[in-house]
N, C-alpha and C positions, 0 to 999 in steps of 0.2 A: 504494500500499500504505500504510495507517494504522499509526502505531506503537502497539504493544500495550502498555498500561500493565499490568504485572504486578509488582504490589507484594506478592503473597502471599508469605508467609515461607518460606524454605527452611531446612530443619533443619541444624544444625552436622554432625551425625551424617552427613546425606547429603552435605553439601558435603565432608567428609573421607573418606567410604567407610567410616567406622569404626561398624558397626553392632552388633557383639557384644562391646563393651567391657565392660559391666556385670559379665557373667558372670566375666571375668578380673580384676576389680578390686574388692577389698572396700570397702564404703562409707566406711570410714575413711580409705582411700587416696583415694578419690575427692573426698570432701567437704572434705577438709583437716582442720585443727585446729579443733574448734568454738570454742575459747577465743580465737580470732583476732578474734570478733565480727563475723562475716558478717551484715549486717543485712538484713532483707528489704527495707527501704526502698532499700538500695545494689542488690539485686537487681532490684527494680522498676525504678529508673533505668537499669540496664544493659538490661533488656528493652526499655523504651521507646526507649533510645538506639540499640539495634540495629534496631529498627522503623524509626525515623527514618532511620538510615544506609542501610537496604535501599531505602527509599523515594527517598532522594537518589541513591543509587547507580543506581537505576533511570532516573534522569533526566539522568545524565551524557552529555555530548555524543557519545561513541562509540556509545552505545546509541541515541539519538535519530537520529544520522545513518545507522546501520545498520538503523534500524526493527525493533530488536528490544527486547524485555521482558527482564527478569532471569530469568523461567522459561525464556524462548526459549535464552537465553544458557547458562543450566544444561544445559538438555537438549541442545543442541549440544556443549557441552563434554564433558559425559558421552559422547556418541556419537563424538566425536573420540578419546576415550581407549579406547573399547569399542565399536566399531561392531556393529550387528546385535543390539540389544536388544529384548525384548519389553516391552510398557507395565508389566506387574506387576512385574518386577525394577527397572524404571527408578523406578516409583513408591516402591518400597520403599527404594532407595538414596537418593533425593531427600527422601524424607520428605514426600511429596506425594500427596494422594488419587488414585486411579487415574482418576477423572473429570477432574482438573485436568491429568493427563499427557495424557489423551485430547485435552482442548481444545487444550494446547499443541502437541501433535504435529500435530493437524488443520490448525491454522494454520500451522505450519511447513511441513506438505505442500502447503497451497495456495499458499505462496509458492516451493515447489519447493526448499527448504532441506534437507528429508529425504523419504524414500520408504519405502513399505512393501513389502517383498519376501518371498516365500515362502523357508521354511527348514525342512530337515527334521532333526528332532533326536529321538532315541530312536524312529525310526520313525515320527513324527508330523510332518506338514507344517503349519506355523504361520506367521504373518506376523510380521516382525522390522522394526524402524524402522533405517533406514541414513541416515547423512549424506551428502548429495549434494555434488558438487565445488562447486556454488554455495554450500551450507551450510557447507563446509570454507572457502571463501574468505572469505565474510562473518564467520566465527568468527575466523579469523586476523587479519583487518582490525581487528577490535574488539579483540581480545587485544593486538595490537600498541600501538594507542592507548591502552588501558588501562595496558599495562605502563610506556609512556613518562610517562603522566600521574602513576601512582603512584610511580614511580622519582623523580620531581621533587618530589612532595608528602611522601612519607614514607621512601621507601626501603624496602628488602627485609627488613632486619633487625626493625624494630618490627612489620612484617606478620607475619613468621614467630612472633615471640613472642606476638602477639595470638592468631593461630590456635592456638598450643600451649595459651594460657589458655582459649581458647573450647572446645577439644577436651576438656580437664580439666572445664570446667563442664558440657559435654554428657554426659560419663561420671557425673558427680555425679547430675544430673538423670535419667539412665535408671536409675541405681542407686536412687534415691529412688523412682521410678514402679514399678520392678520389686518393691520391697518393699511397696508397696500392694496388690498383687495376691496 
């Protein structure tokens, strides 16, 4: 099995499951105080830094050893939290195009880490994606290595603070995007 290089970005909204925040937070609250001088240059450095971080994250030893890409890991993580999802809701939550989710799940199915099973919802039968025992075991092994690595490198508190700031930034971006339409 070849390691999949999956450097396509995952949105912070998808990573936190926080999709409808823009409607509940006014632009002023999400964007912060404009007099603080948030510069476009700073934002560009942040975006480029996140892109580099995702690329480097994808190349960490736990991913290489498990032969998983970042997208594979995100899909497995989502299914471990809420098993039996369709591609459309998964696409929406992860912030990835449906085609990309289909590619990831097809590769994971080939590796027998997920399966497609029929599910009856609202009187209709449709196929949903479920994580297999092999997929759960692989995810747990990767997560255990990641947890140990991250604990020794940065600890939990800085990561929680960074996630909170990224969530706020994601809210501000969604508010700005909603105002454009």
